[in-house]
PDBQT receptor file of N, H, CA, C and O in Angstrom, charges set to zero:
ATOM      1  N   MET A   1     -95.106  -6.668  60.231  1.00  0.00    +0.000 N 
ATOM      2  CA  MET A   1     -94.465  -7.645  61.087  1.00  0.00    +0.000 C 
ATOM      3  C   MET A   1     -94.473  -8.994  60.379  1.00  0.00    +0.000 C 
ATOM      4  O   MET A   1     -95.486  -9.396  59.807  1.00  0.00    +0.000 OA
ATOM      5  N   THR A   2     -93.354  -9.682  60.419  1.00  0.00    +0.000 N 
ATOM      6  H   THR A   2     -92.531  -9.355  60.883  1.00  0.00    +0.000 HD
ATOM      7  CA  THR A   2     -93.268 -10.972  59.744  1.00  0.00    +0.000 C 
ATOM      8  C   THR A   2     -93.428 -12.101  60.755  1.00  0.00    +0.000 C 
ATOM      9  O   THR A   2     -93.136 -11.947  61.941  1.00  0.00    +0.000 OA
ATOM     10  N   THR A   3     -93.894 -13.224  60.257  1.00  0.00    +0.000 N 
ATOM     11  H   THR A   3     -94.131 -13.349  59.294  1.00  0.00    +0.000 HD
ATOM     12  CA  THR A   3     -94.053 -14.409  61.091  1.00  0.00    +0.000 C 
ATOM     13  C   THR A   3     -92.863 -15.320  60.848  1.00  0.00    +0.000 C 
ATOM     14  O   THR A   3     -92.546 -15.616  59.696  1.00  0.00    +0.000 OA
ATOM     15  N   PRO A   4     -92.200 -15.770  61.895  1.00  0.00    +0.000 N 
ATOM     16  CA  PRO A   4     -91.066 -16.677  61.676  1.00  0.00    +0.000 C 
ATOM     17  C   PRO A   4     -91.530 -17.985  61.038  1.00  0.00    +0.000 C 
ATOM     18  O   PRO A   4     -92.621 -18.475  61.327  1.00  0.00    +0.000 OA
ATOM     19  N   ALA A   5     -90.698 -18.537  60.179  1.00  0.00    +0.000 N 
ATOM     20  H   ALA A   5     -89.811 -18.139  59.944  1.00  0.00    +0.000 HD
ATOM     21  CA  ALA A   5     -91.039 -19.793  59.514  1.00  0.00    +0.000 C 
ATOM     22  C   ALA A   5     -90.951 -20.940  60.508  1.00  0.00    +0.000 C 
ATOM     23  O   ALA A   5     -89.969 -21.084  61.237  1.00  0.00    +0.000 OA
ATOM     24  N   THR A   6     -91.969 -21.726  60.520  1.00  0.00    +0.000 N 
ATOM     25  H   THR A   6     -92.766 -21.610  59.928  1.00  0.00    +0.000 HD
ATOM     26  CA  THR A   6     -91.989 -22.944  61.330  1.00  0.00    +0.000 C 
ATOM     27  C   THR A   6     -92.457 -24.070  60.421  1.00  0.00    +0.000 C 
ATOM     28  O   THR A   6     -93.021 -23.806  59.359  1.00  0.00    +0.000 OA
ATOM     29  N   PRO A   7     -92.239 -25.302  60.809  1.00  0.00    +0.000 N 
ATOM     30  CA  PRO A   7     -92.706 -26.402  59.948  1.00  0.00    +0.000 C 
ATOM     31  C   PRO A   7     -94.201 -26.330  59.647  1.00  0.00    +0.000 C 
ATOM     32  O   PRO A   7     -94.648 -26.833  58.616  1.00  0.00    +0.000 OA
ATOM     33  N   GLU A   8     -94.984 -25.704  60.541  1.00  0.00    +0.000 N 
ATOM     34  H   GLU A   8     -94.621 -25.295  61.378  1.00  0.00    +0.000 HD
ATOM     35  CA  GLU A   8     -96.422 -25.632  60.334  1.00  0.00    +0.000 C 
ATOM     36  C   GLU A   8     -96.827 -24.604  59.279  1.00  0.00    +0.000 C 
ATOM     37  O   GLU A   8     -97.826 -24.801  58.587  1.00  0.00    +0.000 OA
ATOM     38  N   ASN A   9     -96.074 -23.512  59.142  1.00  0.00    +0.000 N 
ATOM     39  H   ASN A   9     -95.263 -23.351  59.704  1.00  0.00    +0.000 HD
ATOM     40  CA  ASN A   9     -96.506 -22.455  58.218  1.00  0.00    +0.000 C 
ATOM     41  C   ASN A   9     -95.562 -22.245  57.031  1.00  0.00    +0.000 C 
ATOM     42  O   ASN A   9     -95.814 -21.378  56.194  1.00  0.00    +0.000 OA
ATOM     43  N   ALA A  10     -94.510 -23.002  56.947  1.00  0.00    +0.000 N 
ATOM     44  H   ALA A  10     -94.304 -23.707  57.626  1.00  0.00    +0.000 HD
ATOM     45  CA  ALA A  10     -93.555 -22.825  55.852  1.00  0.00    +0.000 C 
ATOM     46  C   ALA A  10     -94.014 -23.601  54.623  1.00  0.00    +0.000 C 
ATOM     47  O   ALA A  10     -94.471 -24.738  54.747  1.00  0.00    +0.000 OA
ATOM     48  N   PRO A  11     -93.897 -22.998  53.430  1.00  0.00    +0.000 N 
ATOM     49  CA  PRO A  11     -94.322 -23.701  52.220  1.00  0.00    +0.000 C 
ATOM     50  C   PRO A  11     -93.358 -24.801  51.806  1.00  0.00    +0.000 C 
ATOM     51  O   PRO A  11     -93.735 -25.702  51.056  1.00  0.00    +0.000 OA
ATOM     52  N   GLY A  12     -92.122 -24.742  52.281  1.00  0.00    +0.000 N 
ATOM     53  H   GLY A  12     -91.816 -24.011  52.890  1.00  0.00    +0.000 HD
ATOM     54  CA  GLY A  12     -91.124 -25.739  51.904  1.00  0.00    +0.000 C 
ATOM     55  C   GLY A  12     -90.299 -26.111  53.109  1.00  0.00    +0.000 C 
ATOM     56  O   GLY A  12     -90.702 -25.870  54.247  1.00  0.00    +0.000 OA
ATOM     57  N   PRO A  13     -89.142 -26.701  52.865  1.00  0.00    +0.000 N 
ATOM     58  CA  PRO A  13     -88.293 -27.092  53.995  1.00  0.00    +0.000 C 
ATOM     59  C   PRO A  13     -87.796 -25.856  54.758  1.00  0.00    +0.000 C 
ATOM     60  O   PRO A  13     -87.518 -24.814  54.164  1.00  0.00    +0.000 OA
ATOM     61  N   VAL A  14     -87.693 -25.995  56.057  1.00  0.00    +0.000 N 
ATOM     62  H   VAL A  14     -87.918 -26.841  56.539  1.00  0.00    +0.000 HD
ATOM     63  CA  VAL A  14     -87.188 -24.905  56.889  1.00  0.00    +0.000 C 
ATOM     64  C   VAL A  14     -85.680 -25.072  57.013  1.00  0.00    +0.000 C 
ATOM     65  O   VAL A  14     -85.199 -26.114  57.460  1.00  0.00    +0.000 OA
ATOM     66  N   LEU A  15     -84.936 -24.042  56.616  1.00  0.00    +0.000 N 
ATOM     67  H   LEU A  15     -85.326 -23.196  56.253  1.00  0.00    +0.000 HD
ATOM     68  CA  LEU A  15     -83.486 -24.078  56.725  1.00  0.00    +0.000 C 
ATOM     69  C   LEU A  15     -83.068 -23.285  57.956  1.00  0.00    +0.000 C 
ATOM     70  O   LEU A  15     -83.331 -22.087  58.059  1.00  0.00    +0.000 OA
ATOM     71  N   LEU A  16     -82.438 -23.948  58.855  1.00  0.00    +0.000 N 
ATOM     72  H   LEU A  16     -82.224 -24.922  58.772  1.00  0.00    +0.000 HD
ATOM     73  CA  LEU A  16     -81.959 -23.260  60.048  1.00  0.00    +0.000 C 
ATOM     74  C   LEU A  16     -80.754 -22.414  59.663  1.00  0.00    +0.000 C 
ATOM     75  O   LEU A  16     -79.956 -22.832  58.824  1.00  0.00    +0.000 OA
ATOM     76  N   PRO A  17     -80.606 -21.243  60.253  1.00  0.00    +0.000 N 
ATOM     77  CA  PRO A  17     -79.504 -20.355  59.868  1.00  0.00    +0.000 C 
ATOM     78  C   PRO A  17     -78.159 -20.798  60.447  1.00  0.00    +0.000 C 
ATOM     79  O   PRO A  17     -77.525 -20.059  61.201  1.00  0.00    +0.000 OA
ATOM     80  N   THR A  18     -77.734 -22.005  60.090  1.00  0.00    +0.000 N 
ATOM     81  H   THR A  18     -78.249 -22.605  59.478  1.00  0.00    +0.000 HD
ATOM     82  CA  THR A  18     -76.419 -22.480  60.513  1.00  0.00    +0.000 C 
ATOM     83  C   THR A  18     -75.364 -21.815  59.641  1.00  0.00    +0.000 C 
ATOM     84  O   THR A  18     -75.690 -21.317  58.564  1.00  0.00    +0.000 OA
ATOM     85  N   PRO A  19     -74.113 -21.795  60.074  1.00  0.00    +0.000 N 
ATOM     86  CA  PRO A  19     -73.066 -21.183  59.240  1.00  0.00    +0.000 C 
ATOM     87  C   PRO A  19     -73.001 -21.780  57.836  1.00  0.00    +0.000 C 
ATOM     88  O   PRO A  19     -72.731 -21.072  56.866  1.00  0.00    +0.000 OA
ATOM     89  N   GLU A  20     -73.250 -23.078  57.733  1.00  0.00    +0.000 N 
ATOM     90  H   GLU A  20     -73.470 -23.654  58.520  1.00  0.00    +0.000 HD
ATOM     91  CA  GLU A  20     -73.203 -23.723  56.420  1.00  0.00    +0.000 C 
ATOM     92  C   GLU A  20     -74.330 -23.230  55.521  1.00  0.00    +0.000 C 
ATOM     93  O   GLU A  20     -74.119 -22.988  54.332  1.00  0.00    +0.000 OA
ATOM     94  N   VAL A  21     -75.525 -23.081  56.084  1.00  0.00    +0.000 N 
ATOM     95  H   VAL A  21     -75.697 -23.278  57.049  1.00  0.00    +0.000 HD
ATOM     96  CA  VAL A  21     -76.665 -22.603  55.304  1.00  0.00    +0.000 C 
ATOM     97  C   VAL A  21     -76.437 -21.161  54.881  1.00  0.00    +0.000 C 
ATOM     98  O   VAL A  21     -76.686 -20.804  53.729  1.00  0.00    +0.000 OA
ATOM     99  N   VAL A  22     -75.968 -20.333  55.802  1.00  0.00    +0.000 N 
ATOM    100  H   VAL A  22     -75.766 -20.623  56.738  1.00  0.00    +0.000 HD
ATOM    101  CA  VAL A  22     -75.697 -18.929  55.483  1.00  0.00    +0.000 C 
ATOM    102  C   VAL A  22     -74.637 -18.844  54.385  1.00  0.00    +0.000 C 
ATOM    103  O   VAL A  22     -74.780 -18.053  53.452  1.00  0.00    +0.000 OA
ATOM    104  N   GLN A  23     -73.589 -19.638  54.483  1.00  0.00    +0.000 N 
ATOM    105  H   GLN A  23     -73.474 -20.281  55.241  1.00  0.00    +0.000 HD
ATOM    106  CA  GLN A  23     -72.529 -19.632  53.472  1.00  0.00    +0.000 C 
ATOM    107  C   GLN A  23     -73.082 -20.075  52.117  1.00  0.00    +0.000 C 
ATOM    108  O   GLN A  23     -72.750 -19.484  51.090  1.00  0.00    +0.000 OA
ATOM    109  N   ALA A  24     -73.913 -21.096  52.112  1.00  0.00    +0.000 N 
ATOM    110  H   ALA A  24     -74.183 -21.575  52.947  1.00  0.00    +0.000 HD
ATOM    111  CA  ALA A  24     -74.500 -21.568  50.858  1.00  0.00    +0.000 C 
ATOM    112  C   ALA A  24     -75.415 -20.513  50.233  1.00  0.00    +0.000 C 
ATOM    113  O   ALA A  24     -75.415 -20.328  49.016  1.00  0.00    +0.000 OA
ATOM    114  N   GLN A  25     -76.192 -19.824  51.068  1.00  0.00    +0.000 N 
ATOM    115  H   GLN A  25     -76.192 -19.974  52.057  1.00  0.00    +0.000 HD
ATOM    116  CA  GLN A  25     -77.071 -18.771  50.550  1.00  0.00    +0.000 C 
ATOM    117  C   GLN A  25     -76.257 -17.620  49.969  1.00  0.00    +0.000 C 
ATOM    118  O   GLN A  25     -76.618 -17.061  48.933  1.00  0.00    +0.000 OA
ATOM    119  N   GLN A  26     -75.149 -17.263  50.641  1.00  0.00    +0.000 N 
ATOM    120  H   GLN A  26     -74.856 -17.717  51.482  1.00  0.00    +0.000 HD
ATOM    121  CA  GLN A  26     -74.303 -16.184  50.130  1.00  0.00    +0.000 C 
ATOM    122  C   GLN A  26     -73.644 -16.586  48.812  1.00  0.00    +0.000 C 
ATOM    123  O   GLN A  26     -73.545 -15.772  47.893  1.00  0.00    +0.000 OA
ATOM    124  N   LEU A  27     -73.198 -17.830  48.716  1.00  0.00    +0.000 N 
ATOM    125  H   LEU A  27     -73.279 -18.491  49.462  1.00  0.00    +0.000 HD
ATOM    126  CA  LEU A  27     -72.588 -18.316  47.479  1.00  0.00    +0.000 C 
ATOM    127  C   LEU A  27     -73.607 -18.299  46.350  1.00  0.00    +0.000 C 
ATOM    128  O   LEU A  27     -73.291 -17.869  45.240  1.00  0.00    +0.000 OA
ATOM    129  N   LEU A  28     -74.819 -18.758  46.614  1.00  0.00    +0.000 N 
ATOM    130  H   LEU A  28     -75.076 -19.107  47.515  1.00  0.00    +0.000 HD
ATOM    131  CA  LEU A  28     -75.861 -18.748  45.596  1.00  0.00    +0.000 C 
ATOM    132  C   LEU A  28     -76.159 -17.325  45.145  1.00  0.00    +0.000 C 
ATOM    133  O   LEU A  28     -76.311 -17.066  43.951  1.00  0.00    +0.000 OA
ATOM    134  N   ALA A  29     -76.242 -16.401  46.100  1.00  0.00    +0.000 N 
ATOM    135  H   ALA A  29     -76.119 -16.610  47.070  1.00  0.00    +0.000 HD
ATOM    136  CA  ALA A  29     -76.519 -15.005  45.752  1.00  0.00    +0.000 C 
ATOM    137  C   ALA A  29     -75.395 -14.437  44.883  1.00  0.00    +0.000 C 
ATOM    138  O   ALA A  29     -75.668 -13.719  43.921  1.00  0.00    +0.000 OA
ATOM    139  N   ARG A  30     -74.146 -14.745  45.205  1.00  0.00    +0.000 N 
ATOM    140  H   ARG A  30     -73.924 -15.328  45.986  1.00  0.00    +0.000 HD
ATOM    141  CA  ARG A  30     -73.023 -14.252  44.386  1.00  0.00    +0.000 C 
ATOM    142  C   ARG A  30     -73.073 -14.845  42.980  1.00  0.00    +0.000 C 
ATOM    143  O   ARG A  30     -72.816 -14.149  41.998  1.00  0.00    +0.000 OA
ATOM    144  N   GLN A  31     -73.405 -16.134  42.888  1.00  0.00    +0.000 N 
ATOM    145  H   GLN A  31     -73.613 -16.700  43.686  1.00  0.00    +0.000 HD
ATOM    146  CA  GLN A  31     -73.492 -16.769  41.568  1.00  0.00    +0.000 C 
ATOM    147  C   GLN A  31     -74.634 -16.165  40.751  1.00  0.00    +0.000 C 
ATOM    148  O   GLN A  31     -74.481 -15.931  39.552  1.00  0.00    +0.000 OA
ATOM    149  N   GLN A  32     -75.766 -15.913  41.384  1.00  0.00    +0.000 N 
ATOM    150  H   GLN A  32     -75.890 -16.103  42.358  1.00  0.00    +0.000 HD
ATOM    151  CA  GLN A  32     -76.894 -15.319  40.670  1.00  0.00    +0.000 C 
ATOM    152  C   GLN A  32     -76.547 -13.908  40.201  1.00  0.00    +0.000 C 
ATOM    153  O   GLN A  32     -76.926 -13.509  39.100  1.00  0.00    +0.000 OA
ATOM    154  N   LEU A  33     -75.831 -13.153  41.030  1.00  0.00    +0.000 N 
ATOM    155  H   LEU A  33     -75.524 -13.476  41.925  1.00  0.00    +0.000 HD
ATOM    156  CA  LEU A  33     -75.424 -11.808  40.653  1.00  0.00    +0.000 C 
ATOM    157  C   LEU A  33     -74.442 -11.859  39.480  1.00  0.00    +0.000 C 
ATOM    158  O   LEU A  33     -74.534 -11.049  38.558  1.00  0.00    +0.000 OA
ATOM    159  N   ALA A  34     -73.504 -12.807  39.513  1.00  0.00    +0.000 N 
ATOM    160  H   ALA A  34     -73.429 -13.465  40.262  1.00  0.00    +0.000 HD
ATOM    161  CA  ALA A  34     -72.537 -12.928  38.424  1.00  0.00    +0.000 C 
ATOM    162  C   ALA A  34     -73.233 -13.266  37.111  1.00  0.00    +0.000 C 
ATOM    163  O   ALA A  34     -72.884 -12.720  36.065  1.00  0.00    +0.000 OA
ATOM    164  N   VAL A  35     -74.208 -14.156  37.159  1.00  0.00    +0.000 N 
ATOM    165  H   VAL A  35     -74.492 -14.600  38.009  1.00  0.00    +0.000 HD
ATOM    166  CA  VAL A  35     -74.953 -14.524  35.948  1.00  0.00    +0.000 C 
ATOM    167  C   VAL A  35     -75.745 -13.330  35.430  1.00  0.00    +0.000 C 
ATOM    168  O   VAL A  35     -75.764 -13.070  34.227  1.00  0.00    +0.000 OA
ATOM    169  N   ALA A  36     -76.400 -12.603  36.337  1.00  0.00    +0.000 N 
ATOM    170  H   ALA A  36     -76.385 -12.814  37.314  1.00  0.00    +0.000 HD
ATOM    171  CA  ALA A  36     -77.190 -11.439  35.926  1.00  0.00    +0.000 C 
ATOM    172  C   ALA A  36     -76.299 -10.369  35.304  1.00  0.00    +0.000 C 
ATOM    173  O   ALA A  36     -76.666  -9.759  34.299  1.00  0.00    +0.000 OA
ATOM    174  N   MET A  37     -75.124 -10.140  35.901  1.00  0.00    +0.000 N 
ATOM    175  H   MET A  37     -74.826 -10.635  36.716  1.00  0.00    +0.000 HD
ATOM    176  CA  MET A  37     -74.202  -9.136  35.352  1.00  0.00    +0.000 C 
ATOM    177  C   MET A  37     -73.682  -9.569  33.986  1.00  0.00    +0.000 C 
ATOM    178  O   MET A  37     -73.539  -8.740  33.088  1.00  0.00    +0.000 OA
ATOM    179  N   ASP A  38     -73.399 -10.860  33.821  1.00  0.00    +0.000 N 
ATOM    180  H   ASP A  38     -73.515 -11.534  34.551  1.00  0.00    +0.000 HD
ATOM    181  CA  ASP A  38     -72.913 -11.360  32.536  1.00  0.00    +0.000 C 
ATOM    182  C   ASP A  38     -73.991 -11.219  31.463  1.00  0.00    +0.000 C 
ATOM    183  O   ASP A  38     -73.698 -10.841  30.328  1.00  0.00    +0.000 OA
ATOM    184  N   ARG A  39     -75.237 -11.523  31.826  1.00  0.00    +0.000 N 
ATOM    185  H   ARG A  39     -75.475 -11.829  32.747  1.00  0.00    +0.000 HD
ATOM    186  CA  ARG A  39     -76.333 -11.380  30.860  1.00  0.00    +0.000 C 
ATOM    187  C   ARG A  39     -76.547  -9.911  30.487  1.00  0.00    +0.000 C 
ATOM    188  O   ARG A  39     -76.806  -9.590  29.327  1.00  0.00    +0.000 OA
ATOM    189  N   ALA A  40     -76.437  -9.029  31.474  1.00  0.00    +0.000 N 
ATOM    190  H   ALA A  40     -76.227  -9.290  32.416  1.00  0.00    +0.000 HD
ATOM    191  CA  ALA A  40     -76.602  -7.602  31.188  1.00  0.00    +0.000 C 
ATOM    192  C   ALA A  40     -75.475  -7.100  30.300  1.00  0.00    +0.000 C 
ATOM    193  O   ALA A  40     -75.705  -6.305  29.389  1.00  0.00    +0.000 OA
ATOM    194  N   ARG A  41     -74.263  -7.559  30.562  1.00  0.00    +0.000 N 
ATOM    195  H   ARG A  41     -74.077  -8.205  31.302  1.00  0.00    +0.000 HD
ATOM    196  CA  ARG A  41     -73.111  -7.155  29.749  1.00  0.00    +0.000 C 
ATOM    197  C   ARG A  41     -73.287  -7.645  28.310  1.00  0.00    +0.000 C 
ATOM    198  O   ARG A  41     -73.027  -6.905  27.362  1.00  0.00    +0.000 OA
ATOM    199  N   THR A  42     -73.726  -8.888  28.155  1.00  0.00    +0.000 N 
ATOM    200  H   THR A  42     -73.937  -9.490  28.926  1.00  0.00    +0.000 HD
ATOM    201  CA  THR A  42     -73.953  -9.446  26.822  1.00  0.00    +0.000 C 
ATOM    202  C   THR A  42     -75.039  -8.668  26.088  1.00  0.00    +0.000 C 
ATOM    203  O   THR A  42     -74.895  -8.370  24.902  1.00  0.00    +0.000 OA
ATOM    204  N   ALA A  43     -76.112  -8.340  26.778  1.00  0.00    +0.000 N 
ATOM    205  H   ALA A  43     -76.229  -8.582  27.741  1.00  0.00    +0.000 HD
ATOM    206  CA  ALA A  43     -77.198  -7.576  26.151  1.00  0.00    +0.000 C 
ATOM    207  C   ALA A  43     -76.722  -6.190  25.748  1.00  0.00    +0.000 C 
ATOM    208  O   ALA A  43     -77.100  -5.682  24.692  1.00  0.00    +0.000 OA
ATOM    209  N   ALA A  44     -75.894  -5.578  26.585  1.00  0.00    +0.000 N 
ATOM    210  H   ALA A  44     -75.587  -5.990  27.442  1.00  0.00    +0.000 HD
ATOM    211  CA  ALA A  44     -75.391  -4.239  26.267  1.00  0.00    +0.000 C 
ATOM    212  C   ALA A  44     -74.485  -4.274  25.038  1.00  0.00    +0.000 C 
ATOM    213  O   ALA A  44     -74.546  -3.385  24.189  1.00  0.00    +0.000 OA
ATOM    214  N   VAL A  45     -73.654  -5.295  24.949  1.00  0.00    +0.000 N 
ATOM    215  H   VAL A  45     -73.605  -6.017  25.639  1.00  0.00    +0.000 HD
ATOM    216  CA  VAL A  45     -72.757  -5.425  23.788  1.00  0.00    +0.000 C 
ATOM    217  C   VAL A  45     -73.571  -5.670  22.524  1.00  0.00    +0.000 C 
ATOM    218  O   VAL A  45     -73.287  -5.092  21.475  1.00  0.00    +0.000 OA
ATOM    219  N   GLN A  46     -74.584  -6.530  22.627  1.00  0.00    +0.000 N 
ATOM    220  H   GLN A  46     -74.814  -7.000  23.479  1.00  0.00    +0.000 HD
ATOM    221  CA  GLN A  46     -75.402  -6.832  21.450  1.00  0.00    +0.000 C 
ATOM    222  C   GLN A  46     -76.199  -5.618  20.996  1.00  0.00    +0.000 C 
ATOM    223  O   GLN A  46     -76.384  -5.416  19.796  1.00  0.00    +0.000 OA
ATOM    224  N   SER A  47     -76.670  -4.813  21.933  1.00  0.00    +0.000 N 
ATOM    225  H   SER A  47     -76.520  -4.977  22.908  1.00  0.00    +0.000 HD
ATOM    226  CA  SER A  47     -77.440  -3.638  21.534  1.00  0.00    +0.000 C 
ATOM    227  C   SER A  47     -76.527  -2.523  21.028  1.00  0.00    +0.000 C 
ATOM    228  O   SER A  47     -76.960  -1.677  20.245  1.00  0.00    +0.000 OA
ATOM    229  N   ALA A  48     -75.268  -2.514  21.469  1.00  0.00    +0.000 N 
ATOM    230  H   ALA A  48     -74.916  -3.200  22.106  1.00  0.00    +0.000 HD
ATOM    231  CA  ALA A  48     -74.328  -1.487  21.013  1.00  0.00    +0.000 C 
ATOM    232  C   ALA A  48     -73.731  -1.846  19.653  1.00  0.00    +0.000 C 
ATOM    233  O   ALA A  48     -73.332  -0.955  18.903  1.00  0.00    +0.000 OA
ATOM    234  N   ALA A  49     -73.664  -3.117  19.331  1.00  0.00    +0.000 N 
ATOM    235  H   ALA A  49     -73.988  -3.841  19.940  1.00  0.00    +0.000 HD
ATOM    236  CA  ALA A  49     -73.041  -3.545  18.072  1.00  0.00    +0.000 C 
ATOM    237  C   ALA A  49     -73.751  -2.977  16.844  1.00  0.00    +0.000 C 
ATOM    238  O   ALA A  49     -73.065  -2.466  15.958  1.00  0.00    +0.000 OA
ATOM    239  N   PRO A  50     -75.068  -3.032  16.734  1.00  0.00    +0.000 N 
ATOM    240  CA  PRO A  50     -75.714  -2.443  15.543  1.00  0.00    +0.000 C 
ATOM    241  C   PRO A  50     -75.484  -0.942  15.459  1.00  0.00    +0.000 C 
ATOM    242  O   PRO A  50     -75.312  -0.409  14.363  1.00  0.00    +0.000 OA
ATOM    243  N   ALA A  51     -75.477  -0.259  16.582  1.00  0.00    +0.000 N 
ATOM    244  H   ALA A  51     -75.617  -0.693  17.472  1.00  0.00    +0.000 HD
ATOM    245  CA  ALA A  51     -75.249   1.191  16.569  1.00  0.00    +0.000 C 
ATOM    246  C   ALA A  51     -73.828   1.498  16.095  1.00  0.00    +0.000 C 
ATOM    247  O   ALA A  51     -73.613   2.449  15.343  1.00  0.00    +0.000 OA
ATOM    248  N   ALA A  52     -72.874   0.702  16.529  1.00  0.00    +0.000 N 
ATOM    249  H   ALA A  52     -73.049  -0.070  17.140  1.00  0.00    +0.000 HD
ATOM    250  CA  ALA A  52     -71.489   0.907  16.113  1.00  0.00    +0.000 C 
ATOM    251  C   ALA A  52     -71.345   0.633  14.616  1.00  0.00    +0.000 C 
ATOM    252  O   ALA A  52     -70.590   1.326  13.935  1.00  0.00    +0.000 OA
ATOM    253  N   ALA A  53     -72.055  -0.362  14.101  1.00  0.00    +0.000 N 
ATOM    254  H   ALA A  53     -72.669  -0.925  14.654  1.00  0.00    +0.000 HD
ATOM    255  CA  ALA A  53     -71.985  -0.680  12.681  1.00  0.00    +0.000 C 
ATOM    256  C   ALA A  53     -72.555   0.457  11.843  1.00  0.00    +0.000 C 
ATOM    257  O   ALA A  53     -72.022   0.763  10.776  1.00  0.00    +0.000 OA
ATOM    258  N   LEU A  54     -73.623   1.082  12.308  1.00  0.00    +0.000 N 
ATOM    259  H   LEU A  54     -74.056   0.833  13.174  1.00  0.00    +0.000 HD
ATOM    260  CA  LEU A  54     -74.224   2.171  11.580  1.00  0.00    +0.000 C 
ATOM    261  C   LEU A  54     -73.313   3.406  11.587  1.00  0.00    +0.000 C 
ATOM    262  O   LEU A  54     -73.245   4.126  10.591  1.00  0.00    +0.000 OA
ATOM    263  N   GLU A  55     -72.619   3.655  12.694  1.00  0.00    +0.000 N 
ATOM    264  H   GLU A  55     -72.674   3.070  13.503  1.00  0.00    +0.000 HD
ATOM    265  CA  GLU A  55     -71.736   4.818  12.779  1.00  0.00    +0.000 C 
ATOM    266  C   GLU A  55     -70.507   4.672  11.891  1.00  0.00    +0.000 C 
ATOM    267  O   GLU A  55     -69.952   5.672  11.435  1.00  0.00    +0.000 OA
ATOM    268  N   SER A  56     -70.072   3.432  11.640  1.00  0.00    +0.000 N 
ATOM    269  H   SER A  56     -70.523   2.620  12.011  1.00  0.00    +0.000 HD
ATOM    270  CA  SER A  56     -68.854   3.226  10.862  1.00  0.00    +0.000 C 
ATOM    271  C   SER A  56     -69.104   3.356   9.355  1.00  0.00    +0.000 C 
ATOM    272  O   SER A  56     -68.154   3.442   8.578  1.00  0.00    +0.000 OA
ATOM    273  N   GLU A  57     -70.351   3.372   8.948  1.00  0.00    +0.000 N 
ATOM    274  H   GLU A  57     -71.123   3.303   9.580  1.00  0.00    +0.000 HD
ATOM    275  CA  GLU A  57     -70.662   3.460   7.503  1.00  0.00    +0.000 C 
ATOM    276  C   GLU A  57     -70.527   4.869   6.992  1.00  0.00    +0.000 C 
ATOM    277  O   GLU A  57     -70.750   5.120   5.807  1.00  0.00    +0.000 OA
TER     278      GLU A  57
C-alpha cells in the first residue's frame, strides 16, 4: 500500500495532477523515451559496424 504524497512526507515539491502537470509529465516521458531509443540505435550501429567491416574483408 502506498502513502499519498503530502507536503509533510514528500521529499520535494508536491505536483497536483492538473491537466497541465499530466501533460508535462507525458511530454517528458516521451522525450526521455526518444533519447533512450536514439542512444540504443546509435550503440547498435556502432557495435554492428566493426562486425560488418570484418565480414567485408
